[in-house]
Structures are given as C-alpha cells and as structure tokens.
C-alpha positions as a Markdown table, in Angstrom:
| # | Residue | x | y | z |
|---|---|---|---|---|
| 1 | Met | 24.4 | 9.1 | -166.1 |
| 2 | Asn | 25.0 | 12.7 | -165.0 |
| 3 | Gln | 22.9 | 14.4 | -162.3 |
| 4 | Leu | 22.8 | 17.9 | -160.9 |
| 5 | Lys | 21.6 | 18.8 | -157.4 |
| 6 | Thr | 21.7 | 21.8 | -155.2 |
| 7 | Ile | 21.6 | 21.3 | -151.4 |
| 8 | Thr | 21.0 | 24.1 | -149.0 |
| 9 | Phe | 22.4 | 24.3 | -145.5 |
| 10 | Glu | 21.8 | 26.9 | -142.8 |
| 11 | Lys | 24.4 | 29.4 | -144.1 |
| 12 | Ala | 25.8 | 27.8 | -147.3 |
| 13 | His | 24.7 | 25.8 | -150.3 |
| 14 | Ala | 26.4 | 23.2 | -152.5 |
| 15 | Glu | 26.0 | 22.6 | -156.2 |
| 16 | Ile | 26.7 | 19.0 | -157.0 |
| 17 | Phe | 27.5 | 17.2 | -160.2 |
| 18 | Gln | 27.4 | 13.4 | -160.1 |
| 19 | Phe | 28.7 | 11.0 | -162.8 |
| 20 | Asp | 27.5 | 7.4 | -162.2 |
| 21 | Asn | 27.9 | 4.9 | -165.1 |
| 22 | Gly | 27.0 | 1.9 | -163.0 |
| 23 | Thr | 30.6 | 1.0 | -162.1 |
| 24 | Glu | 32.0 | 1.2 | -158.6 |
| 25 | Val | 33.8 | 4.5 | -159.2 |
| 26 | Gln | 31.4 | 7.5 | -159.2 |
| 27 | Glu | 32.7 | 11.0 | -159.6 |
| 28 | Tyr | 31.5 | 14.2 | -158.0 |
| 29 | His | 32.3 | 17.8 | -158.5 |
| 30 | Val | 31.0 | 20.0 | -155.7 |
| 31 | Met | 31.0 | 23.8 | -155.4 |
| 32 | Ile | 30.2 | 25.2 | -152.0 |
| 33 | His | 29.2 | 28.8 | -151.6 |
| 34 | Val | 28.5 | 30.9 | -148.5 |
| 35 | Asp | 25.1 | 32.6 | -148.4 |
| 36 | Asp | 25.6 | 35.3 | -145.7 |
| 37 | Val | 27.9 | 37.9 | -147.1 |
| 38 | Thr | 27.7 | 39.9 | -143.9 |
| 39 | Ser | 29.3 | 37.1 | -141.7 |
| 40 | Thr | 32.9 | 37.3 | -140.6 |
| 41 | Tyr | 35.6 | 35.2 | -142.2 |
| 42 | Pro | 35.7 | 32.6 | -139.4 |
| 43 | Glu | 32.0 | 32.3 | -139.6 |
| 44 | Gln | 32.1 | 31.8 | -143.4 |
| 45 | Leu | 34.9 | 29.2 | -143.1 |
| 46 | Glu | 32.8 | 27.4 | -140.5 |
| 47 | Ser | 29.8 | 27.5 | -142.9 |
| 48 | Ile | 31.9 | 26.0 | -145.7 |
| 49 | Leu | 33.3 | 23.2 | -143.5 |
| 50 | His | 29.9 | 22.4 | -142.0 |
| 51 | Ala | 28.4 | 22.1 | -145.5 |
| 52 | Tyr | 31.3 | 19.9 | -146.6 |
| 53 | Asn | 31.2 | 17.6 | -143.6 |
| 54 | Ser | 27.4 | 17.3 | -143.8 |
| 55 | Leu | 27.7 | 16.2 | -147.4 |
| 56 | Leu | 30.2 | 13.5 | -146.5 |
| 57 | Asp | 27.9 | 12.3 | -143.7 |
| 58 | Gly | 24.9 | 12.4 | -146.0 |
| 59 | Glu | 24.5 | 12.9 | -149.7 |
| 60 | Leu | 28.1 | 11.9 | -150.5 |
| 61 | Lys | 28.6 | 9.3 | -147.9 |
| 62 | Gly | 31.3 | 6.9 | -149.0 |
| 63 | Ala | 33.0 | 9.3 | -151.4 |
| 64 | Arg | 36.6 | 10.4 | -150.8 |
| 65 | Ser | 37.9 | 13.9 | -151.5 |
| 66 | Val | 40.7 | 13.8 | -154.0 |
| 67 | Phe | 41.3 | 17.5 | -154.7 |
| 68 | Lys | 40.2 | 20.7 | -153.1 |
| 69 | Arg | 40.6 | 24.3 | -154.1 |
| 70 | Tyr | 39.8 | 27.2 | -151.7 |
| 71 | Phe | 39.2 | 30.6 | -153.3 |
| 72 | Leu | 39.9 | 33.4 | -150.9 |
| 73 | Ser | 39.4 | 37.1 | -150.8 |
| 74 | Asp | 42.5 | 37.9 | -148.6 |
| 75 | Ala | 44.9 | 35.0 | -148.4 |
| 76 | Ala | 47.3 | 36.9 | -146.0 |
| 77 | Asn | 44.6 | 36.9 | -143.3 |
| 78 | Gln | 42.7 | 33.7 | -144.3 |
| 79 | Ala | 45.0 | 30.9 | -145.5 |
| 80 | Asp | 46.4 | 29.8 | -142.1 |
| 81 | Asp | 42.9 | 29.1 | -140.8 |
| 82 | Ile | 42.2 | 26.6 | -143.6 |
| 83 | Ile | 45.5 | 24.8 | -142.8 |
| 84 | Val | 44.5 | 24.6 | -139.2 |
| 85 | Asn | 40.8 | 23.7 | -139.6 |
| 86 | Asp | 40.7 | 21.5 | -142.7 |
| 87 | Val | 42.5 | 18.3 | -141.9 |
| 88 | Thr | 41.0 | 16.4 | -144.8 |
| 89 | Asp | 43.5 | 13.9 | -146.3 |
| 90 | Cys | 43.6 | 15.1 | -149.9 |
| 91 | Ala | 45.5 | 17.4 | -152.2 |
| 92 | Lys | 44.7 | 21.0 | -151.4 |
| 93 | Ser | 45.1 | 24.2 | -153.3 |
| 94 | Ile | 44.7 | 27.6 | -151.5 |
| 95 | Ile | 44.7 | 30.7 | -153.6 |
| 96 | Gln | 43.6 | 34.3 | -153.4 |
| 97 | Gln | 41.0 | 34.7 | -156.1 |
| 98 | Ala | 38.1 | 36.5 | -154.5 |
| 99 | Pro | 34.7 | 35.0 | -155.1 |
| 100 | Leu | 32.8 | 37.8 | -156.7 |
| 101 | Asp | 29.4 | 37.1 | -155.0 |
| 102 | Gly | 30.7 | 39.3 | -152.2 |
| 103 | Thr | 31.8 | 36.4 | -149.9 |
| 104 | Lys | 35.2 | 35.8 | -148.6 |
| 105 | Ile | 35.6 | 32.1 | -149.5 |
| 106 | Ala | 34.3 | 29.4 | -151.8 |
| 107 | Leu | 35.3 | 25.8 | -152.2 |
| 108 | Trp | 35.6 | 23.4 | -155.2 |
| 109 | Val | 35.9 | 19.7 | -154.3 |
| 110 | Tyr | 36.5 | 16.7 | -156.6 |
| 111 | Leu | 35.5 | 13.3 | -155.0 |
| 112 | Leu | 35.5 | 9.6 | -156.0 |
| 113 | Thr | 34.0 | 6.5 | -154.6 |
| 114 | Asn | 35.7 | 3.1 | -154.0 |
| 115 | Val | 39.3 | 4.3 | -154.3 |
| 116 | Gln | 42.3 | 4.0 | -152.1 |
| 117 | Thr | 44.1 | 7.2 | -151.2 |
| 118 | Gly | 47.2 | 8.4 | -149.4 |
| 119 | Val | 50.4 | 10.4 | -149.9 |
| 120 | Gly | 52.8 | 8.7 | -152.3 |
| 121 | Lys | 56.6 | 8.3 | -151.8 |
| 122 | Ser | 57.2 | 11.5 | -153.8 |
| 123 | Gly | 54.8 | 13.6 | -151.7 |
| 124 | Leu | 52.2 | 13.7 | -154.4 |
| 125 | Tyr | 48.7 | 12.7 | -153.3 |
| 126 | Glu | 47.9 | 9.3 | -154.7 |
| 127 | Val | 44.5 | 7.9 | -155.6 |
| 128 | Arg | 44.6 | 4.2 | -156.5 |
| 129 | His | 42.1 | 2.1 | -158.4 |
| 130 | Gly | 42.6 | -0.8 | -160.8 |
| 131 | Asp | 45.7 | -0.3 | -162.9 |
| 132 | Phe | 46.0 | 3.4 | -162.3 |
| 133 | Arg | 47.5 | 5.8 | -159.7 |
| 134 | His | 46.2 | 9.3 | -160.0 |
| 135 | Leu | 48.7 | 11.8 | -158.7 |
| 136 | Trp | 47.4 | 15.2 | -157.5 |
| 137 | Asn | 49.3 | 18.2 | -155.9 |
| 138 | Gly | 48.3 | 21.6 | -154.8 |
| 139 | Ser | 49.9 | 24.9 | -153.7 |
| 140 | Ala | 53.5 | 24.0 | -154.7 |
| 141 | His | 55.7 | 27.1 | -154.4 |
| 142 | Asn | 59.1 | 28.4 | -153.5 |
| 143 | Met | 60.9 | 31.6 | -152.8 |
| 144 | Ala | 63.3 | 32.0 | -155.7 |
| 145 | Ala | 64.2 | 35.5 | -156.9 |
| 146 | Asn | 61.6 | 36.0 | -159.6 |
| 147 | Ser | 58.7 | 34.3 | -161.4 |
| 148 | Glu | 61.0 | 32.7 | -164.0 |
| 149 | Tyr | 63.3 | 31.1 | -161.4 |
| 150 | Gln | 60.3 | 30.1 | -159.2 |
| 151 | Thr | 58.6 | 28.4 | -162.1 |
| 152 | Arg | 61.8 | 26.6 | -163.2 |
| 153 | Leu | 62.3 | 25.3 | -159.7 |
| 154 | Leu | 58.6 | 24.2 | -159.5 |
| 155 | Phe | 59.1 | 22.2 | -162.7 |
| 156 | Asn | 62.4 | 20.7 | -161.5 |
| 157 | Glu | 60.8 | 19.6 | -158.2 |
| 158 | Tyr | 57.7 | 18.2 | -159.9 |
| 159 | Asn | 59.8 | 16.3 | -162.5 |
| 160 | Met | 61.7 | 14.7 | -159.7 |
| 161 | Gln | 58.5 | 13.7 | -157.9 |
| 162 | Leu | 57.2 | 12.2 | -161.1 |
| 163 | Leu | 60.4 | 10.2 | -161.6 |
| 164 | Glu | 60.0 | 8.8 | -158.1 |
| 165 | Glu | 56.6 | 7.6 | -159.1 |
| 166 | Asp | 58.1 | 6.0 | -162.3 |
| 167 | Cys | 56.4 | 8.7 | -164.4 |
| 168 | Thr | 57.6 | 11.5 | -166.7 |
| 169 | Leu | 56.2 | 14.9 | -167.4 |
| 170 | Lys | 55.8 | 14.1 | -171.1 |
| 171 | Asp | 54.0 | 10.8 | -170.7 |
| 172 | Asn | 52.0 | 11.1 | -167.5 |
| 173 | Cys | 51.2 | 14.8 | -166.7 |
| 174 | Ile | 47.6 | 15.6 | -167.8 |
| 175 | Arg | 46.9 | 19.1 | -166.3 |
| 176 | Thr | 48.7 | 22.0 | -164.6 |
| 177 | Trp | 47.5 | 25.3 | -163.1 |
| 178 | Phe | 49.7 | 28.3 | -162.6 |
| 179 | Phe | 48.6 | 31.1 | -160.3 |
| 180 | Val | 50.7 | 34.2 | -160.9 |
| 181 | Asn | 51.0 | 37.1 | -158.4 |
| 182 | Asp | 50.6 | 40.3 | -160.5 |
| 183 | Val | 50.0 | 38.4 | -163.8 |
| 184 | Asp | 50.6 | 41.5 | -166.0 |
| 185 | Leu | 54.1 | 41.8 | -164.6 |
| 186 | Asn | 55.2 | 38.2 | -163.8 |
| 187 | Tyr | 53.5 | 36.0 | -166.4 |
| 188 | Gly | 56.3 | 36.5 | -168.9 |
| 189 | Gly | 58.7 | 34.8 | -166.5 |
| 190 | Val | 56.4 | 31.8 | -166.1 |
| 191 | Val | 56.1 | 31.4 | -169.9 |
| 192 | Arg | 59.9 | 31.6 | -170.4 |
| 193 | Ala | 60.5 | 29.0 | -167.7 |
| 194 | Arg | 57.8 | 26.6 | -169.0 |
| 195 | Asn | 58.9 | 26.9 | -172.6 |
| 196 | Gln | 62.5 | 26.2 | -171.7 |
| 197 | Phe | 61.7 | 23.3 | -169.4 |
| 198 | Phe | 59.3 | 21.7 | -171.8 |
| 199 | Phe | 62.0 | 21.8 | -174.5 |
| 200 | Thr | 64.4 | 19.9 | -172.2 |
| 201 | Gln | 61.7 | 17.2 | -171.7 |
| 202 | Gly | 61.0 | 16.7 | -175.4 |
| 203 | Leu | 57.7 | 18.6 | -175.3 |
| 204 | Thr | 57.5 | 20.7 | -178.5 |
| 205 | Val | 54.9 | 21.8 | -181.0 |
| 206 | Asn | 55.7 | 18.6 | -182.9 |
| 207 | Thr | 54.9 | 16.4 | -180.0 |
| 208 | His | 52.5 | 17.8 | -177.5 |
| 209 | Phe | 52.2 | 20.2 | -174.5 |
| 210 | Ile | 50.0 | 19.9 | -171.4 |
| 211 | Ala | 46.6 | 21.3 | -170.7 |
| 212 | Ser | 47.0 | 24.3 | -168.4 |
| 213 | Thr | 45.6 | 27.5 | -166.9 |
| 214 | Gly | 47.9 | 30.5 | -166.3 |
| 215 | Ile | 46.0 | 33.1 | -164.4 |
| 216 | Gly | 46.3 | 35.8 | -161.8 |
| 217 | Gly | 46.3 | 34.6 | -158.1 |
| 218 | Arg | 48.4 | 34.9 | -155.0 |
| 219 | Gln | 49.3 | 33.2 | -151.8 |
| 220 | Ala | 49.5 | 34.6 | -148.3 |
| 221 | Asp | 53.2 | 35.5 | -148.8 |
| 222 | Pro | 53.6 | 38.2 | -151.5 |
| 223 | Asn | 57.0 | 36.9 | -152.3 |
| 224 | Val | 55.4 | 33.8 | -153.9 |
| 225 | Leu | 55.1 | 34.9 | -157.5 |
| 226 | Ser | 54.1 | 31.5 | -159.1 |
| 227 | Gln | 52.1 | 28.7 | -157.5 |
| 228 | Met | 51.6 | 25.4 | -159.4 |
| 229 | Asp | 48.9 | 22.7 | -159.0 |
| 230 | Asn | 49.1 | 19.6 | -161.1 |
| 231 | Tyr | 47.6 | 16.2 | -162.0 |
| 232 | Ala | 49.3 | 13.1 | -163.5 |
| 233 | Ile | 48.3 | 9.5 | -164.1 |
| 234 | Ala | 50.7 | 6.6 | -163.4 |
| 235 | Gly | 49.8 | 3.6 | -165.6 |
| 236 | Ile | 48.2 | 5.6 | -168.4 |
| 237 | Glu | 49.1 | 4.5 | -172.0 |
| 238 | Gln | 49.7 | 7.1 | -174.7 |
| 239 | Glu | 46.8 | 5.7 | -176.8 |
| 240 | Gln | 44.4 | 6.8 | -174.0 |
| 241 | Ile | 45.5 | 10.5 | -174.3 |
| 242 | His | 44.3 | 12.8 | -177.1 |
| 243 | Tyr | 44.8 | 16.6 | -177.5 |
| 244 | Leu | 42.1 | 19.0 | -178.5 |
| 245 | Tyr | 42.6 | 21.8 | -180.9 |
| 246 | Ala | 39.3 | 23.2 | -182.2 |
| 247 | Ser | 41.2 | 24.7 | -185.1 |
| 248 | Thr | 38.1 | 26.3 | -186.6 |
| 249 | His | 38.0 | 28.6 | -183.6 |
| 250 | Leu | 41.4 | 28.6 | -181.9 |
| 251 | Asn | 45.1 | 28.7 | -182.9 |
| 252 | Arg | 48.0 | 26.7 | -181.4 |
| 253 | Thr | 49.3 | 28.5 | -178.3 |
| 254 | Ser | 52.8 | 28.2 | -179.7 |
| 255 | Asp | 51.8 | 30.7 | -182.4 |
| 256 | Tyr | 52.1 | 33.5 | -179.8 |
| 257 | Gly | 55.0 | 32.0 | -177.8 |
| 258 | Val | 53.4 | 29.9 | -175.1 |
| 259 | Ser | 53.2 | 26.2 | -174.6 |
| 260 | Phe | 50.0 | 24.5 | -173.4 |
| 261 | Glu | 47.3 | 22.5 | -175.0 |
| 262 | Arg | 43.8 | 23.9 | -175.4 |
| 263 | Gly | 42.4 | 20.7 | -173.9 |
| 264 | Thr | 43.1 | 17.1 | -173.2 |
| 265 | Arg | 40.9 | 14.0 | -173.5 |
| 266 | Val | 41.7 | 10.9 | -171.5 |
| 267 | Asp | 39.9 | 7.6 | -172.4 |
| 268 | Tyr | 39.3 | 4.6 | -170.2 |
| 269 | Gln | 37.2 | 1.5 | -170.9 |
| 270 | Asp | 34.2 | 2.9 | -169.1 |
| 271 | Arg | 34.5 | 6.8 | -169.3 |
| 272 | Arg | 36.1 | 9.7 | -171.0 |
| 273 | Gln | 37.4 | 12.7 | -169.0 |
| 274 | Val | 38.1 | 16.0 | -170.6 |
| 275 | Phe | 40.2 | 18.8 | -169.2 |
| 276 | Ile | 39.6 | 22.2 | -170.9 |
| 277 | Ser | 42.4 | 24.7 | -170.3 |
| 278 | Gly | 41.8 | 28.3 | -169.5 |
| 279 | Thr | 39.9 | 29.6 | -172.6 |
| 280 | Ala | 39.1 | 33.2 | -173.5 |
| 281 | Ser | 37.6 | 35.1 | -176.4 |
| 282 | Ile | 40.1 | 34.4 | -179.1 |
| 283 | Asn | 40.0 | 33.3 | -182.8 |
| 284 | Asn | 42.1 | 30.9 | -184.8 |
| 285 | Lys | 44.5 | 33.7 | -185.6 |
| 286 | Gly | 45.3 | 34.4 | -182.0 |
| 287 | Glu | 43.4 | 37.7 | -182.0 |
| 288 | Ile | 41.3 | 38.9 | -179.1 |
| 289 | Met | 37.7 | 38.9 | -180.1 |
| 290 | Tyr | 35.3 | 41.7 | -179.1 |
| 291 | Pro | 37.7 | 44.0 | -177.1 |
| 292 | Lys | 36.0 | 45.8 | -174.2 |
| 293 | Asp | 32.7 | 44.0 | -174.6 |
| 294 | Ile | 32.1 | 41.6 | -171.7 |
| 295 | Arg | 28.9 | 40.1 | -173.1 |
| 296 | Lys | 30.3 | 39.3 | -176.6 |
| 297 | Gln | 33.6 | 38.0 | -175.0 |
| 298 | Thr | 31.6 | 35.7 | -172.8 |
| 299 | His | 29.6 | 34.3 | -175.7 |
| 300 | Arg | 32.7 | 33.8 | -177.9 |
| 301 | Met | 34.5 | 32.1 | -174.9 |
| 302 | Trp | 31.5 | 29.7 | -174.5 |
| 303 | Glu | 31.6 | 28.9 | -178.2 |
| 304 | Asn | 35.3 | 28.2 | -178.1 |
| 305 | Val | 34.9 | 25.8 | -175.1 |
| 306 | Glu | 31.8 | 24.2 | -176.7 |
| 307 | Thr | 33.9 | 23.5 | -179.9 |
| 308 | Leu | 36.7 | 21.9 | -177.8 |
| 309 | Leu | 34.2 | 19.8 | -176.0 |
| 310 | Ala | 32.6 | 18.7 | -179.3 |
| 311 | Glu | 36.0 | 17.6 | -180.5 |
| 312 | Ala | 35.9 | 15.2 | -177.6 |
| 313 | Glu | 32.3 | 14.2 | -178.4 |
| 314 | Cys | 31.1 | 16.0 | -175.3 |
| 315 | Thr | 28.7 | 18.8 | -174.6 |
| 316 | Tyr | 28.1 | 21.2 | -171.7 |
| 317 | Glu | 25.8 | 18.5 | -170.3 |
| 318 | Asp | 28.9 | 16.5 | -169.5 |
| 319 | Val | 30.7 | 19.3 | -167.7 |
| 320 | Gly | 31.1 | 18.7 | -164.0 |
| 321 | Ser | 32.6 | 22.0 | -162.9 |
| 322 | Met | 33.5 | 25.4 | -164.3 |
| 323 | Ile | 35.8 | 28.1 | -162.9 |
| 324 | Val | 35.2 | 31.6 | -164.4 |
| 325 | Tyr | 37.9 | 34.3 | -164.1 |
| 326 | Leu | 37.1 | 38.0 | -164.4 |
| 327 | Arg | 39.6 | 40.8 | -164.8 |
| 328 | Asp | 37.3 | 43.6 | -163.8 |
| 329 | Thr | 35.0 | 43.0 | -160.8 |
| 330 | Ala | 32.5 | 45.5 | -162.3 |
| 331 | Asp | 31.6 | 42.9 | -164.9 |
| 332 | Tyr | 30.4 | 40.4 | -162.3 |
| 333 | Gln | 26.7 | 41.1 | -162.4 |
| 334 | Ile | 26.5 | 40.8 | -166.1 |
| 335 | Val | 28.5 | 37.6 | -166.2 |
| 336 | Arg | 26.6 | 36.0 | -163.3 |
| 337 | Gln | 23.3 | 36.8 | -165.1 |
| 338 | Leu | 24.6 | 35.1 | -168.3 |
| 339 | Tyr | 25.8 | 32.0 | -166.4 |
| 340 | Glu | 22.6 | 31.7 | -164.4 |
| 341 | Glu | 20.5 | 31.9 | -167.6 |
| 342 | Arg | 22.5 | 29.1 | -169.3 |
| 343 | Phe | 24.1 | 27.0 | -166.5 |
| 344 | His | 21.8 | 27.3 | -163.5 |
| 345 | Gly | 22.5 | 24.5 | -161.0 |
| 346 | Lys | 25.9 | 23.6 | -162.6 |
| 347 | Pro | 28.8 | 23.7 | -160.2 |
| 348 | Tyr | 30.6 | 26.9 | -161.1 |
| 349 | Val | 32.3 | 29.8 | -159.3 |
| 350 | Ile | 33.2 | 33.3 | -160.6 |
| 351 | Val | 36.3 | 34.8 | -159.1 |
| 352 | His | 38.5 | 37.9 | -159.5 |
| 353 | Ala | 41.6 | 36.8 | -161.4 |
| 354 | Pro | 43.2 | 38.9 | -164.3 |
| 355 | Val | 43.8 | 36.9 | -167.4 |
| 356 | Cys | 47.3 | 36.7 | -168.9 |
| 357 | Arg | 46.5 | 39.2 | -171.7 |
| 358 | Pro | 45.0 | 42.5 | -170.6 |
| 359 | Gly | 42.5 | 42.6 | -173.5 |
| 360 | Trp | 40.8 | 39.4 | -172.3 |
| 361 | Leu | 38.1 | 40.4 | -169.8 |
| 362 | Ile | 37.0 | 36.8 | -169.0 |
| 363 | Glu | 38.4 | 33.3 | -169.1 |
| 364 | Met | 36.9 | 29.9 | -168.1 |
| 365 | Glu | 38.1 | 26.3 | -167.6 |
| 366 | Cys | 36.1 | 23.2 | -167.0 |
| 367 | Ile | 36.3 | 19.4 | -166.5 |
| 368 | Ala | 33.9 | 17.0 | -168.2 |
| 369 | Val | 33.2 | 13.3 | -168.0 |
| 370 | Arg | 30.9 | 11.0 | -170.1 |
| 371 | Gln | 30.3 | 7.3 | -170.4 |
| 372 | Val | 31.9 | 5.4 | -173.2 |
| 373 | Asp | 32.6 | 1.8 | -174.1 |
| 374 | Asn | 36.2 | 1.1 | -175.1 |
| 375 | Pro | 36.6 | -2.6 | -174.6 |
| 376 | Thr | 40.3 | -2.6 | -175.5 |
| 377 | Leu | 41.2 | -0.1 | -172.7 |
| 378 | Lys | 41.5 | -0.5 | -169.0 |
| 379 | Thr | 38.7 | 0.6 | -166.6 |
| 380 | Phe | 39.2 | 3.8 | -164.7 |
C-alpha cells in the first residue's frame, strides 16, 4: 500500500511517500524543502536537518537512511557545512543544482526499515536484508585532466569496488547518475568514456546498458567535471532484472551515440522497483519534440515516463520520488504550476540543471515501487 503525507515543521516541510506491503521492509522517499527563502544558508541547513531528525524521532522512527542527495545553490560555499553537520551513516550525494523555489538547499532521502547497514569492504555503502546486499555510493569524483579521463577513472574505480563485493558492472549495477560541470562543454567526454568502458565490460546494444541520468551539476571544486553516484545489488539474479524501452514513444539511446537504458525494472518476491532514467521530450526517432515550448515539452516528457512505467505495469501512483531538471530558471513558475496541478503532495524537487542536449528544456527521473507476488523469487 502506498501512502502520501506532508508534514510541516517550523521552517521546513517534508513530502513523504511510504510503501508498506505488510512485510518487515517498508520503503520511504522523503523530500524536505525549506519554507523561509529569506533565511541564511546556515539557518536553512539547520531547518533541513531539524526536519530530518524530527522525522526519524517521530513519523519515520525505526527507518534507516540509505541514500541522501543534497541539492545546493552554491556548492563552493555550502558543501563543507553538510559534511561537518550531517554525520548520518549512509551514502551521500552533494551537488550544486539550485532548488528553483528560491531556497538554497533541498534534500531527498531514501529510507528502509528492518535492514542492516554499514560501509562494505570496498567502501560502498551496504544495506543488507535476506539474500541481498544493496550497494550505494555518492559523490565519487577525481581530478583527472578532462571529463573523459575523469569518467574513465570513475568507472575503473567503481569496477574494482564491485569486484571486491563479488559483483560486476554488467550483472549487478542497476543505476548510475552523472553530474557534469558545464554539461554543454563536457558531456561529450563523459559519453565517450562510458561507451568505451561499457564495451570492455561486454555491455552493448545487443546485451544491455544501465539506467542513468547525465545532467548538469557541479561540486564545490570547479576542477571536478564529472561526479558519479551509483547503485548495485549483490545477490541479484538476471531473471529479476528487466529493461524498459517504450518503443512507441522512445528510441534506443544507442541510436544517437550514447549508452544507457531508458528504465530498469527489478522484481522480488514481494515487490517491484522501477528506476526511470532522465527522460525528456523526445520521440521514437530521437527527435526533440516541441522545441522552445516548455508546456508541451513537459506534457510529452510525462507521457514518455508514463509509457515506461506502464511497460513495468506501474503508474504514477507507484512513483515514490521525482527529480525535475530545468535548463532555464525562467520556466520554473510554469513547471511548478503544472506539477502542483498533477502531482500535489508527491515528493518532488525542481532544480536548475541543464539537460545534455540544448533543445531539451526539461527532464525528469523517478523511482517507483509496487506490490507483486512472484513466489519463485526471493523476498527483498
């Protein structure tokens, strides 16, 4: 059963999605927003952390944070404070993608109940339950000479971490995120490195790729051109993983030279999780639909995501969280109105983050979960 709830605190509010199918592992997606846009950054960070800690002491008591992503307006002046003040034991991603409601910070948190957590031998954050170990990582980066070399080193390091966990990129990685500093300039290097590395790992158009978002975003240090977050599952069987194509609405990404899946469905005995990659206003020929029209691009994007979800036998009712990326901050009021009309109360955040092709004004990603009954599979 899915439930939505909004809880208001003194200076912030939290949108909460809860998945509870009667088993011991419940899932929560939480989006925390600051309410006072006139407060200073330290005050806004304090409001976010107060709301988060209050939830863990109250509404979400017993749940463990698995993954956090902080969205910042000015990472150079803000990121260090999060590292100092947030000592939560979980995987953390910190990225400059300014919340477009006028605040300096927003927070997405994914939580689970009745799991064991800790840092694995590889350095990946490990969440254990039953036969599975869920491996999360955030804010991976390096200082190589350009975006291509940085991305290549990121994959090399991640591949070594997976091997330490008796996993491989091909068989166990479910989702990646790439945040690219000056995406118009540096995204090409990320694409080249990913294409080449995937080929060496046996990931081709004839096998499969990995669900992913490649979007504008930067760290505090401007020399970091490519940051990677990732998620893999140790113990997963290939029969549990299915890739989503929505071929009536979308083309294969390889048609225009990139290598990621539009979405990935993971089945367990008791639930299905769906990871939708960054999706824009595109058709099944790879063409940008409705250039320069933010309203029509938003509706086409929703339709594309809805078609991907339907392929996984899900709807927007099953979506736990949504991240919306805008190229032009001037489009915020229009997009916010559209989202409030259709998704009021759903955990979502709208941030400033240019999409990888200039003609796309908007992109979104989401995660969904629904109850299923697969008696031949293992429980989550």
